[in-house]
Structure formats: C-alpha cells, structure tokens
N, C-alpha and C positions, 0 to 999 in steps of 0.2 A: 552296516557298512559305513566305514569312515573314509571319506575322500581325503587324499593327500593334497589335492589341488582342485580348483574349480575347472570345469570344462571350458575350453576357449570359446569366445563368442562366435567365431566363424563356424565352429563345430555345431553349436546350438542353432545357428541360422540354417546350416545344412540339414540338420535333423528336422527342424520345423518345416522347411520347404518340402522335404521328402514325405513327411507325415501328412502334410496338407494336400499335396498333389498325388500321393499314392504311387510315386514312381521316382527312382533315383535319376532316371534319364531326364524327366521333366524338371526335377529340382536342379539338376546341373544346368539345364537351359535357362531356368529362371535366375540363377545366380552367376551365369556366365562362367561356369566351371566345366571340367570334364566329368563324365560319369564315374570314372575311376577315382577322382578326387572326392566326390560325394561318398562313394562306397568306403573309401579309406577313413573319412571323417566319422561315418556311422560305426565302422569297426572299432575305431579308437574310443568312441564314446561308450560302446557296449563293453569294451574291455575295462574301461575306467569304472563303469558302474557294476560290472560283474554279472550282467544279465542281458539277454537279447531284448531288443526294442522293436524289431520288425520280424515278420514272417515273410520269407521270400517266396513268391508265387509266380514263377515264370518271369515275365518282364515287369510285373507289378509287385507291390509290397503292401502288407497290412500291419497295423500296429499290434503288438502284444498288449496285455493289460498294463504292464509296466510302462510301455511306450505311450499308451493313451494317457496315463497319469502324468508322465513327464511332459507330454504335449501341452496339457493345460497350464502347467507352470511356465514352460518355455514361451508359450504364446503371450501370457500375461507379462512376463519380464520384457520380451522384445517390444511389445506394444507400449509399455511404460517407458522404455528407453527411447523409442521413437518419438513419443510425445515430449519427453524431456529435452531431447536434442533439437526438436522443432522449436521448443520454447526459447532456446538460446538465440533464435533469430532476432528477438526483441532487443538484444543487447548490441546489435550491429546496425540498427536503423540509422542511416546517415543524418536524418532530420530530428532525431530524438533529443530531447532536453529533459533532464531529471531535476525536478524541483522538490525540495524537502520543506515541509511546512507543518504547522500545528493543526490539530483536528478542528479547533474552533475557527481559525482563520480560513481554512479550506472550506468548511461547511457554510459559513455565513458570509464570507466575502469573496473567495476565489471562485467557487463553483458557480454562483450566479453570473459571474463575468466571463465564464468560458465560452458561451456563444459569441460574445463580442470579440474575444481573442481569435476564435476560429474564423469569424467573418473577415477580420483584418489580416490574419496571418495563418491561412489554412495549411501552409507548408510545415508548421511546427508540430511535431509529434511529441506532445507533452506527457510525461510520466510523473504523476503526483504521488509522492511518498509522504505519509502523515505520521508524525510522532511528536508528542509534546516536548520531548527533549531534543535540543538542537544537535545536529550531526557533527561528527569529527570530520571535517572536510578533507583532511589529509589521508584518512584511512577508509573512507566510505565513497562509493561511486555516486557522487552528487555534484551537479553543476552549480545549482543555486540553492541557497537556504533562506527561507523567509520566516522569521520568528520575532517574538517580542524580546526587546533588550538583548539582542545578540552581541557577543563580544568579538573582537578581532581575532582572526586565526591566521596562521602562517600561510603564505602563498595565496591569500585571498584579498579581494577588495571589499570594503564594508561601506554600505550606504544606509543613511537614515531616510526612511520613507514617510513616516507619519507619526506625529505625537498624538496618542490617543488620550481620552479622558474617561473617567468613571462617573456613573450616575446610578441612582436607585431606580429600578423599574419594576412594574407589576402589570398584570392584566387589568382592564377596566373593572372587572368584578372584584378583584382583590383591592384595587384602589378605593372602591366605595365602602369597604369595611372600616370599622373603627380601628385606629392604629394598633390598639392592644390585641386585636383579633387577626392581625396580619402576621403570617409566619415568616421569619427571616430565613433566607437561604445563604449559608456561609460558604465562601470560597477560600482559597489559599492566597497568601501573600497580599498583593494589592487589592484583591477582591474580598478581603476580610473586613468586617464591619468596624473592628477596632481601628484599622488604618484609616478608614473613612472618617471616623470621629476625630482622630489625631490630626487629620488634614483639614479640620474645620467643617466637616459635613454635618448635616442636620441629624439629630437623634431619631426623628421620625416616630418616637414612642414605641418602637418595636420591643417585644420581649426577647430574652436571650435564647430561649430554647428554639431549635429549628433543625433543619437538615444541613449536612456538611457535604461538600463536593470537592474532589481533587481535580476534576476535569472541568475547565471553563466552559466547554461546549455543552456539557450536561447541565451545568449550573444555569446557563442561559435558556436551555431547552425546558428546564423545570419552571423557570419564570414564565416563559411563553405558554406552558401548559397549565398555568394557574395554580401552581403549588404554593407560591409565596412571593416574597420581595427579594430581589437579588441586586447586587452591585454588578453592573455590566459595562463592558467597553462600548463607548458610544458608536464606534465604527461598526461593530458587529450587531449591535441592537438596532441600528438605524432603520433597516428595512421593516422590522416588526413595529417600530414606533411610527414610521410613515404610513404603515397599513392600519394603524389603530389597534394592533394586537397587544402592544405594550404602551404604558403611559409612564413618563418620568414623574417621580414623586417629589422631586426637589429641583429648584432652579440652580442649585449649587453643583459644581463639578470639581473633581480633584484629579490631579495628574495621574494618568494610567501608564500603560506600557508604551514604549516607542517601538513601532514596527520597523525592523531593520532587515537588510538583505546582504548576504554574503555571496560572492561569486568567485569561483576558483579562477585564478589568472589564466590557466590553460584553457578553461572553458570560455573565458571572455574573448579568446581568439576565434571561437567558432561563431559563424554568422547567426545561426539560429539562437544561440545563447545571448548574443548581443541584442538581437531583436526582442527576445523575451524580457531581458533586463530593461530595455528602454520602455517597453509596454507597461511593465510593472511600475516603473518610476512615474509614468504619466497617469496610471490608473488610480493611484492613491490621491 
C-alpha cells in the first residue's frame, strides 16, 4: 500500500479516542464532536488505508488486527507530539533569560554562584547554554553571551568584566615529584606552554611529551585529577587552589583571556536581563 497523503491529525485523534474508549459515541464526547463526525473520520481513514480498522458490534466497537497495530503507532506519535508541544512553553516564560557561555566558565565559575543569584533574584528563570564557540547574537536566540575575548557584534553592547591571568598548577602529589617526572598537560592558544615561555614564564623543567586538550574545562579537570601540570586561568582554578587541591608552581603570571559580555540591545530593555547583567558585572 502506498499512501498518496498522510492521514490528517484530527482523523488520527478521532481514531485513537475511539480505539481507546471502545465507542464512537464516547470518542465524540471526549473530543467535543458529534458521533457522525467521528464515524466519518473513521470511514475516511479506512478508505485511505484500504482496510477495516474496527469491528462494529452494536453500540460498541473493537479493533481489527490492523487497527490494533495502527493504535500502537498513533498513540506513540500523539504522545510524542503532546510532549513536544508542552516543551514549547519554556520559550514563552516571561522571566526567562538565555545566557550563552563556555563550558569551563559555566562549570568552575557560574554554577557555584547560582545559589547566590537565586537568593538575590529568585524571579529570574535562567537558561544556561554552553558552547566553547561564541554565538552569533543576530541569528541565535540568546540574550547575553559570556565568553573569553568576545568581539563586538551588531545590535549588541559589549562589556569587559575581568582580565584573567594564567599560572601553572598541579596537585600537591604532583608538585612533590621531581620536575622531570611531572607530565605537562597541553592546552590550546593561551594555555599552550610555548606561549607561557614566550611571555616570560618559568621553564619548570617539564619534558615535552604529555597530553593535549582542546577543552579548557577538561584540561583543568585533568590537573585537579592529578594527571599532570596545566596552565590554568586563575579565576577558574581559584576554588581548587583555596581548597588545597591545586598548588601554583610559580609566582609568575602571564596575561590570560579577558572575560567579556555581550547583551543584545533588545534584551537590555527587558528588566530581568538588565538585572542579570548588573549581577554579572558585580560578581566578577
């Protein structure tokens, strides 16, 4: 059988209700239709499929084998559609603010501060989107973007929040090892050891072989896990240093990323976006 068109959604709803309730009359009541309308929907569906779906038994109906098979599919489709439609409610929350940020900043800086944000501003319904690549503010549904070294974008205001610094860190156990036995953990761009050396950083006597990471969050996690020595942003490593889980291996610092924030000018007119903007500027 090759269908020329899909059954209309209202016909499938009528079929599902009649099959579930075992009655065209009860299906009509449930869907606020007449019984003749349900009967017509079922007839049109049976004609479209070329086979009966119900056995009429007085005022009641039972499914044929084909009808029972179709009910499984129809029930799944309607339930999935209902869930998908319900999920759209999240896009209409009046207090929602969408913040786009990197995975490392979200994990090591933002998430630990969310309880404080909620205490001071419980009215903000914050949606955090993480991606290490900054968003296109003109083509993505984003109110604010918080990333390292963001560039200006059209119809957005740009704020510099914090100039970060880089330093070599390792666990106390790794720090106690001879320098030649410490494994270097290589990051990209400013977290590469060559850049550290070019900026006047200590050689630390590390060997060249080690592990390489494209994700700054994973790089820092590897250092905290005792894998080796990493260059880390001071802002993100600070909690682990204060807790004694990481130790700085040099008093020297080199300039790291500048954490910047973009806010769409339309979003800036929204009270909750302005509130979050001000909270972020004070939190750094």
